[in-house]
Every structure is written in C-alpha cells, then in structure tokens.
C-alpha positions as CSV (number, residue, x, y, z in Angstrom):
1,M,69.5,49.2,28.2
2,S,69.2,48.9,24.4
3,Q,67.3,51.7,22.7
4,A,65.6,51.9,19.3
5,R,67.2,54.4,16.9
6,V,65.8,56.6,14.2
7,T,67.6,57.6,11.1
8,V,68.2,61.3,10.5
9,V,68.1,62.5,6.8
10,A,69.4,65.7,5.2
11,P,66.6,67.9,4.1
12,Y,68.2,68.8,0.8
13,D,68.8,65.4,-0.7
14,R,67.0,63.2,1.9
15,Q,70.1,61.1,2.3
16,P,70.8,59.5,5.7
17,I,73.3,61.4,7.8
18,G,73.1,59.8,11.2
19,E,71.1,58.0,13.9
20,I,69.7,59.0,17.2
21,A,68.4,56.9,20.1
22,I,64.6,57.0,20.8
23,A,63.4,57.0,24.4
24,D,60.7,54.6,25.5
25,A,58.7,55.1,28.7
26,A,61.4,53.4,30.8
27,R,64.1,55.7,29.4
28,V,62.0,58.8,30.0
29,E,61.3,57.8,33.6
30,Q,65.0,57.1,34.1
31,A,65.9,60.5,32.8
32,L,63.4,62.3,35.1
33,T,64.4,60.2,38.1
34,T,68.1,61.0,37.5
35,A,67.5,64.8,37.0
36,Y,65.2,65.1,40.0
37,A,67.6,63.2,42.3
38,L,70.4,65.6,41.3
39,F,68.2,68.6,42.1
40,R,67.0,67.2,45.4
41,D,70.5,66.4,46.6
42,R,71.9,69.8,47.5
43,D,75.3,68.3,48.2
44,A,75.3,67.3,44.5
45,W,74.7,70.7,43.2
46,L,77.4,72.0,40.8
47,P,79.2,75.0,42.4
48,M,79.5,78.1,40.2
49,P,83.2,77.7,39.5
50,K,82.5,74.2,38.2
51,R,79.6,75.4,36.0
52,I,81.8,78.2,34.6
53,A,84.7,75.8,33.9
54,V,82.4,73.5,32.0
55,L,81.0,76.4,29.9
56,E,84.5,77.7,29.2
57,G,85.7,74.2,28.2
58,A,82.7,73.9,25.9
59,I,83.4,77.3,24.3
60,A,87.0,76.3,23.6
61,R,86.0,73.1,22.0
62,M,83.3,74.7,19.9
63,Q,85.7,77.4,18.7
64,A,88.2,74.7,17.7
65,R,85.5,72.8,15.7
66,A,83.5,75.7,14.4
67,E,83.7,74.9,10.7
68,E,82.9,71.3,11.4
69,L,79.9,72.2,13.5
70,A,78.7,74.7,10.8
71,L,78.9,72.2,8.0
72,E,77.1,69.5,10.1
73,A,74.4,72.0,11.1
74,A,73.9,73.1,7.4
75,R,73.6,69.5,6.3
76,E,71.2,68.6,9.1
77,G,69.0,71.7,9.1
78,G,69.2,73.0,5.6
79,K,70.4,76.5,6.5
80,P,73.1,77.6,4.0
81,L,76.7,77.3,5.2
82,I,77.2,81.0,5.1
83,D,74.4,81.4,7.7
84,S,75.2,78.3,9.7
85,R,78.7,79.7,10.3
86,V,77.0,82.7,11.9
87,E,74.8,80.3,13.9
88,V,77.8,78.5,15.4
89,A,79.4,81.9,16.3
90,R,76.2,82.9,18.0
91,A,76.0,79.6,19.9
92,I,79.5,80.1,21.2
93,D,78.6,83.7,22.2
94,S,75.5,82.4,23.9
95,L,77.6,80.3,26.2
96,K,79.9,83.3,26.9
97,L,76.8,85.3,27.8
98,C,75.8,82.6,30.3
99,I,79.2,83.2,32.1
100,E,78.9,86.9,31.9
101,T,75.5,86.9,33.4
102,L,76.6,84.6,36.2
103,R,79.4,87.0,37.1
104,S,77.2,90.2,36.9
105,E,73.8,89.3,38.2
106,A,73.0,88.3,41.8
107,G,70.4,88.9,44.5
108,E,69.5,92.2,46.1
109,V,69.4,93.9,49.4
110,V,65.8,94.3,50.8
111,P,65.5,97.5,52.8
112,M,64.8,97.0,56.5
113,G,64.6,99.4,59.4
114,A,62.1,101.8,57.9
115,T,59.5,100.9,60.4
116,A,59.6,99.8,64.1
117,S,58.5,96.3,63.1
118,S,61.5,96.0,60.7
119,A,64.1,97.4,63.1
120,Q,67.4,95.6,63.8
121,R,66.9,93.4,60.7
122,L,69.1,92.8,57.7
123,A,67.6,91.1,54.6
124,F,68.9,90.1,51.2
125,T,68.1,87.6,48.4
126,Q,70.3,85.1,46.7
127,L,69.6,83.1,43.6
128,E,68.9,79.3,43.5
129,P,68.0,77.0,40.6
130,I,64.3,76.5,40.0
131,G,64.6,72.7,39.5
132,V,64.4,70.2,36.7
133,V,64.0,71.9,33.2
134,V,62.5,70.2,30.1
135,A,63.6,72.0,27.0
136,V,61.6,71.2,23.8
137,S,63.4,72.7,20.7
138,A,62.7,73.4,17.1
139,F,64.6,72.4,13.9
140,N,65.4,75.8,12.3
141,H,68.5,76.7,14.4
142,P,69.6,73.2,15.5
143,L,72.7,74.4,17.5
144,N,72.0,77.9,18.8
145,L,68.4,77.1,20.0
146,I,69.9,74.3,22.1
147,A,72.6,76.6,23.4
148,H,69.8,79.1,24.3
149,Q,67.9,76.4,26.3
150,V,70.6,74.2,27.7
151,G,73.2,76.9,28.4
152,P,71.1,79.0,30.8
153,A,69.8,75.8,32.6
154,L,73.4,74.5,33.1
155,A,74.6,78.0,34.1
156,T,71.9,78.4,36.8
157,G,72.4,74.9,38.1
158,C,69.3,73.2,36.8
159,P,69.4,69.6,35.6
160,V,67.9,69.7,32.0
161,L,66.2,67.2,29.7
162,V,66.5,68.4,26.2
163,K,64.2,67.2,23.4
164,P,65.5,68.4,20.0
165,A,63.3,68.4,16.9
166,K,63.2,64.8,15.5
167,A,64.4,66.2,12.2
168,T,67.5,67.8,13.6
169,P,68.8,66.0,16.8
170,L,72.4,65.6,15.7
171,S,73.6,69.1,16.5
172,C,72.0,68.8,19.9
173,Q,73.8,65.5,20.5
174,R,77.1,67.2,19.6
175,L,76.6,70.0,22.0
176,V,75.7,67.6,24.8
177,D,78.8,65.5,24.0
178,I,81.0,68.7,24.0
179,L,79.6,69.7,27.5
180,R,80.5,66.2,28.8
181,E,84.0,66.4,27.3
182,A,84.3,69.7,29.1
183,G,83.7,68.0,32.4
184,L,79.9,68.1,32.9
185,P,78.9,65.2,35.1
186,E,76.5,62.6,33.8
187,G,72.8,63.4,34.3
188,W,72.9,67.2,34.3
189,V,72.1,67.5,30.6
190,Q,70.3,64.5,29.0
191,L,69.1,64.3,25.4
192,V,65.7,62.6,25.5
193,L,63.7,62.0,22.3
194,P,60.5,60.3,23.3
195,E,59.1,57.7,20.9
196,N,55.7,59.4,20.5
197,N,53.9,62.6,21.3
198,E,52.0,61.1,24.2
199,L,55.2,60.2,26.0
200,S,56.6,63.7,25.3
201,T,53.5,65.2,26.9
202,K,53.9,63.0,29.9
203,M,57.5,64.0,30.3
204,V,56.6,67.7,30.1
205,S,53.7,67.5,32.5
206,D,55.5,65.3,35.1
207,P,55.3,66.9,38.6
208,R,59.0,66.7,39.0
209,V,59.5,69.3,36.2
210,A,59.8,72.8,37.4
211,F,60.2,74.6,34.1
212,L,59.3,74.1,30.5
213,S,61.2,75.8,27.7
214,F,59.3,75.3,24.5
215,I,60.1,76.5,21.0
216,G,57.6,75.5,18.3
217,S,54.0,75.7,17.2
218,A,51.5,77.8,19.1
219,A,48.9,75.0,19.2
220,V,51.3,72.6,20.8
221,G,52.9,75.1,23.2
222,W,49.7,76.5,24.6
223,K,48.4,73.0,25.1
224,L,51.5,71.9,27.0
225,R,51.3,75.0,29.2
226,S,47.8,73.9,30.2
227,L,49.1,70.5,31.3
228,L,52.0,71.6,33.4
229,A,52.1,70.6,37.0
230,P,50.9,73.2,39.6
231,G,53.8,75.6,40.3
232,A,55.7,74.8,37.1
233,R,56.8,77.8,35.1
234,C,57.3,78.0,31.4
235,A,58.6,80.1,28.5
236,L,56.9,79.6,25.1
237,E,58.3,80.9,21.8
238,H,56.0,80.5,18.8
239,G,55.8,82.1,15.4
240,G,54.6,85.4,14.1
241,V,53.5,86.8,10.7
242,A,56.0,89.6,10.9
243,P,54.8,93.0,9.6
244,V,57.0,95.6,8.0
245,I,55.9,99.2,7.1
246,V,57.8,101.0,4.3
247,A,57.1,104.7,4.1
248,A,57.3,106.6,0.8
249,D,60.5,108.4,2.0
250,A,62.4,105.2,2.8
251,D,65.8,104.6,1.2
252,M,65.0,101.9,-1.3
253,D,68.6,101.0,-2.0
254,A,68.9,100.1,1.7
255,V,65.4,98.7,2.1
256,L,65.5,96.1,-0.6
257,P,68.6,94.0,0.4
258,S,67.4,94.2,4.0
259,L,63.9,92.9,3.2
260,A,65.4,90.2,1.0
261,K,67.6,89.0,3.8
262,G,64.9,89.1,6.3
263,G,62.4,87.3,4.1
264,F,64.5,84.6,2.4
265,Y,67.1,83.9,5.2
266,H,66.9,80.2,5.9
267,A,64.2,79.9,3.2
268,G,61.9,81.9,5.4
269,Q,62.0,79.3,8.2
270,V,62.4,81.8,11.0
271,C,59.8,82.8,13.5
272,V,60.3,86.5,12.9
273,S,60.9,86.2,9.1
274,V,59.7,89.2,7.0
275,Q,56.3,88.1,5.6
276,R,53.9,91.1,5.4
277,V,55.3,94.3,3.8
278,Y,53.0,97.2,3.9
279,A,54.3,99.8,1.4
280,D,53.0,103.3,0.6
281,A,50.9,103.1,-2.5
282,A,53.2,105.4,-4.3
283,I,56.1,103.0,-4.1
284,A,54.5,99.6,-3.4
285,E,54.6,98.2,-7.0
286,S,58.1,99.4,-7.7
287,L,59.3,98.0,-4.4
288,A,57.7,94.6,-5.1
289,Q,59.1,94.5,-8.6
290,R,62.6,95.2,-7.4
291,L,62.2,92.7,-4.6
292,A,61.4,90.1,-7.2
293,A,65.1,90.1,-8.1
294,A,65.1,87.4,-5.4
295,D,64.6,85.0,-8.3
296,R,68.3,85.4,-8.9
297,L,69.2,84.1,-5.4
298,K,71.2,80.8,-5.5
299,V,69.0,78.0,-4.2
300,G,70.3,74.6,-3.6
301,D,72.7,72.5,-1.5
302,P,73.2,74.2,1.9
303,T,76.6,72.8,2.4
304,L,78.0,74.8,-0.6
305,P,79.5,78.2,0.3
306,E,77.7,79.9,-2.7
307,T,74.2,78.8,-1.7
308,E,72.0,81.7,-0.5
309,V,68.7,79.8,0.1
310,G,68.5,76.2,1.1
311,P,65.8,73.6,1.2
312,L,62.7,73.5,3.4
313,I,62.8,71.0,6.2
314,S,60.7,68.3,4.4
315,P,59.0,67.7,1.1
316,A,55.6,68.1,2.8
317,E,56.5,71.7,3.7
318,V,57.3,72.4,0.1
319,Q,53.9,71.1,-0.9
320,R,52.1,73.1,1.8
321,V,53.9,76.4,0.8
322,D,53.1,75.8,-2.8
323,A,49.5,75.2,-2.1
324,W,49.2,78.4,-0.1
325,V,50.8,80.4,-2.8
326,R,48.7,78.9,-5.5
327,R,45.5,79.7,-3.6
328,A,46.6,83.3,-3.0
329,V,47.3,83.7,-6.7
330,A,43.9,82.2,-7.6
331,A,42.3,84.6,-5.3
332,G,43.9,87.7,-6.9
333,A,47.5,88.0,-5.7
334,Q,50.0,89.1,-8.4
335,L,52.9,86.6,-8.6
336,L,56.1,88.6,-9.4
337,C,58.6,85.8,-9.0
338,G,58.9,82.2,-7.8
339,G,55.6,80.5,-7.0
340,K,56.8,77.0,-7.7
341,P,58.9,74.1,-6.3
342,L,62.4,73.9,-7.7
343,S,62.7,70.3,-6.6
344,E,61.1,67.9,-4.1
345,T,62.9,69.9,-1.3
346,C,63.5,73.4,-2.5
347,Y,61.0,76.2,-3.2
348,A,61.7,79.3,-5.3
349,P,61.9,82.6,-3.5
350,T,58.5,84.1,-4.0
351,V,57.1,87.7,-4.0
352,L,53.4,88.3,-4.1
353,L,51.7,91.7,-4.6
354,D,48.4,92.4,-2.9
355,P,47.3,88.9,-1.8
356,P,43.8,88.9,-0.2
357,E,43.7,89.8,3.5
358,D,42.1,86.5,4.3
359,A,44.6,84.3,2.3
360,E,46.7,81.9,4.3
361,V,49.9,83.8,3.3
362,S,48.3,87.0,4.9
363,T,47.0,85.4,8.1
364,Q,49.3,82.5,9.0
365,E,53.0,82.0,9.3
366,V,54.2,80.8,6.0
367,F,57.6,79.5,7.3
368,G,58.8,79.4,3.7
369,P,60.5,81.8,1.2
370,V,57.4,83.9,0.5
371,V,57.2,87.7,1.0
372,C,53.9,89.5,0.5
373,V,53.7,93.2,-0.4
374,Y,50.5,95.2,0.2
375,R,49.7,98.8,-0.8
376,Y,48.5,101.3,1.9
377,R,47.0,104.8,1.6
378,S,47.7,106.1,5.1
379,L,50.2,105.2,7.8
380,D,47.4,104.5,10.3
381,E,45.8,102.1,7.8
382,A,49.0,100.2,7.5
383,I,49.4,100.0,11.3
384,A,45.8,98.8,11.7
385,R,46.4,96.1,9.1
386,A,49.7,95.1,10.7
387,N,47.9,94.7,14.0
388,A,44.9,92.8,12.7
389,L,46.2,89.3,13.6
390,P,46.2,87.5,17.0
391,V,50.0,87.1,16.8
392,A,52.6,89.7,17.6
393,F,56.3,89.3,17.8
394,Q,58.9,91.6,16.1
395,A,58.0,94.3,13.6
396,A,59.8,96.9,11.5
397,V,59.4,100.3,9.8
398,Y,61.6,101.8,7.1
399,S,61.5,105.6,7.0
400,R,63.9,108.6,7.0
401,D,61.3,110.6,9.1
402,L,61.7,110.3,12.9
403,D,58.1,111.0,13.6
404,T,57.0,108.3,11.2
405,A,59.3,105.8,12.8
406,L,58.2,106.7,16.4
407,R,54.5,106.6,15.5
408,C,55.0,103.1,14.2
409,Y,57.0,102.2,17.3
410,Q,54.3,103.5,19.6
411,R,51.4,101.9,17.8
412,L,52.6,98.5,16.4
413,D,51.7,95.4,18.4
414,A,55.1,94.0,18.9
415,S,57.7,93.2,21.6
416,A,60.4,94.9,19.4
417,V,60.2,97.3,16.5
418,M,63.2,97.7,14.2
419,V,63.8,101.0,12.5
420,N,65.4,100.7,9.1
421,D,66.2,97.0,9.7
422,H,64.3,93.8,9.1
423,T,62.2,91.9,11.6
424,A,64.6,89.0,11.9
425,F,67.3,91.0,13.5
426,R,68.4,89.5,16.8
427,V,71.4,89.4,19.2
428,D,71.4,86.8,21.9
429,W,71.5,89.1,24.9
430,M,68.4,91.2,23.9
431,P,64.9,90.3,25.1
432,F,63.1,88.1,22.6
433,A,59.4,87.6,23.2
434,G,56.3,86.7,21.4
435,L,53.1,88.5,22.5
436,R,49.5,87.3,22.5
437,Q,49.4,84.0,20.7
438,S,53.0,84.3,19.7
439,G,54.5,83.3,23.0
440,Y,54.8,83.6,26.8
441,G,57.8,84.8,28.8
442,V,61.0,86.4,27.6
443,G,63.9,84.7,25.8
444,G,67.5,85.9,25.4
445,I,70.3,84.5,27.6
446,P,70.2,86.8,30.6
447,H,66.3,86.9,30.6
448,T,66.1,83.1,30.4
449,M,68.5,82.8,33.3
450,R,66.4,85.0,35.5
451,E,63.4,82.8,34.7
452,L,65.3,79.7,35.8
453,Q,66.2,81.0,39.2
454,V,64.3,81.5,42.5
455,R,65.1,84.6,44.6
456,K,65.4,83.2,48.1
457,M,65.4,85.8,50.9
458,L,67.4,85.6,54.2
459,V,66.2,87.9,57.1
460,V,68.6,88.2,60.0
461,K,67.5,89.8,63.3
462,S,70.2,91.1,65.7
463,K,70.5,93.7,68.3
464,E,73.9,94.6,66.7
465,I,72.2,95.8,63.5
466,A,71.9,99.6,63.7
467,R,68.4,101.0,63.8
C-alpha cells in the first residue's frame, strides 16, 4: 500500500529535514483493525518479561545514540541542543520508570470474612490493559512526550496508535523504530498521521479505542473528549498561564536566573512556562529591569551548543506573539526588552511590566518568550489575580518566609506549587496535571500506567478458607 508523504522542515531555517508517511482512511482503518485484533486475542498479549525486555533494549539503544537523538530533536523541534540533551536523558529515564512501575505496582487484596455473607472467601485484584490507546502528541518535546505516551501503553500491554505533531514526527518515528529494533512485534506501536483533522477525529472517536492520551490545545482536547465512545477514558494535558508570586523578602540573586530559565526555556513553548510574575510593589520594577537582561541571551540555531533560546515552531507563531506584545504595549505595558522578531522564525526574549489585566499576554497562554511582571500591594491581592483565569496548572512562590510560602501553597489554584523554583520544574515520576480548563487526568509515568489498566477482581469461595 503506497502512502502519500509530507516533508518536515526545521523551524529555524525552514529547510527540509525528512519525510513522513500520511495515513488515508484505509490506513487508519488498517491500524485500528490491527491494534484491536491484538487486544482481543489474549493469547497474543505480550507477557511482562517480553515487555520489560523490549523496554530495556530500547533504553540501551537510546543511550548509545543519545547525542544523535538530541541533535535530531533540536533540529526538528527547535529546542536548543543543551536542553534537547536533557530531553533525551528524560526520555530514557521515562522508559526506565515504566519498568520500575511494572516491578513495584500490582493489584491488592480485598478484605473478606468481615461479615457472615463474606465468610470463607478470598478476594484480590490483578491489573489488565485497558485496550487500544490513541496517543495524540504535541511538538514541543518531540521525543519525551512520545516516551510518556507510548512507554506506559507498551508497559501495560496496550496496543497504541501514536499521532505525533505534524511539525515534529521524526523523533516519534525514531522511537518507534528503536522499539521494533528492540524486539517489539509489529502492530503494538503504530505511528499514524492522518491526512486531515476529520480523519484524526474519526480515529480518536472509534468505538474500538479504549483510551485517548491527548497533549495539545484545550479547544481541541475538550472537543475530542466529548466525542469519545461510551466507556472510553482519556487524559488531557493542555496549557496554562503560569503564575508566580515574588515576595519582597525573596532572594533576588536566586530568583532572577530561575525566572529567566522558566520563562525563556524552549522560547517559552512549554505548557507551564513562567508567564505571569506578581511581584511586591517594593521590588517589582527592579525585578523586571534585572530580568530584562534576558536580551543578552543567545538566540539562534538550536543545533549549536552555545544557543540558549531557539526559534518558535513556525513563522506564523512569531507573527502572533509579536501582535500580542504590540497590543499590550499600545494598551499601556512598559516594554523593557525584546518586543520584536529577530528573524522570520526567532523572537527576542521579551519582558513587559504591568500589561493590562485584559491583554492577551495576561489572559492567554503566550507560548513564546514573553514574561509579564505585575506589581501587587498585598499577598492576597496577588493570589486573587493569579487565580483569576479559568486555567490552572503549576504555580510558584519565591519567599524566605515559611508562612508566606504556605499561604500561597494553600490558596493558589494549581495542581503543584513550587517554592523558590520556577513553574516549569518537572520530573517524570511526579504527578503532572492541569486543572479546570487546563486538563483532565494525571500525567507522569506511574500515574499514566494506572490510568491504562483495569483492576480485575477474583473472588474465591472455599470451605478451606478460614473464617
């Protein structure tokens, strides 16, 4: 079966770097049929030792090719090489976590014998795969996001169809190839890139799909959830407009590099990137002026080791970010650095002081290298402003006072609050969850694996079981 192909271009210089096959309706149907047949045939299920062996083989291959994978991911996704190396290390660790979770988490004993009706019974649960998984991924971490979606599916024994972002499918293809090199039989992990959105929606909503893993925009994710077949589960990971509170007593020498990293890492294209910084009025202007030293960050080719900030994923995103910044400045924001495209694909790291509360940069996820600083007069005012949006993901507070930190932790709308660290902090075993419009379900390797399994109970009745 011949398939049409699409050319993948590097976001920095827009040069072609590879091709990927596009799936038509027949290919999507074939993929679903294959995956569902594997799941329905219990004799074909991969035993745990086989799954572990495949994961171990993939880990070894990724470790051997780590620099190559990092360079390719940097070229494809635009994240600087220094950060893409970290991404590859995280992807490797994510697969290790899958193995650790398999070896440490199981079912449970269900108490019996507490009543006359439950006498002479023994009950326990075991874990079974939920079924066919469709994983829809995003561009900003082209290798580790795939590891987070495919790894748990494979580890738990679920056949998975993975749809990478059309802008960054090559890292996904490399991981699928590595898994097959490591001994994964055909059909258990299939890269499927439908030719249009209608076909993608049809794939997601097919009644043979038991679980949707979605990373992307809220508008798309919530719509897809509404279209899932009855009984299908899902996990949605959307963006936030991450708030940070900086108290007057915070250690500025530690705060500034932390905020800069959290705000300008991957050119701000991170769902928990530092965006809204609420600083005590006594320090806000000084903090913002010092943060504006971001204009000295090295912006450019992500494959060069000295680059600190790479391109946005497309020229259209550069134009959008620039339009948002210009409108905020026209409405009264003070521009302290940046505020302009450096090329068709790169945008200058930008710091704004006191943009209007209703500006796009204050109310929507910028997904670009823009950090906004706002003055506050009281801590409770800052918390209220931080909580004013319908999105909630990770938040942060910088303070040397324990009571201040704990007050923010207790009152900020967030699934995680970092104390004296930026909002983009994450390790791959911790729970990672958007609240309200920011998502549904819990990410993180062990948490995803729990979502992908059914607890199936066995109850045995025997006169030999003690009362």
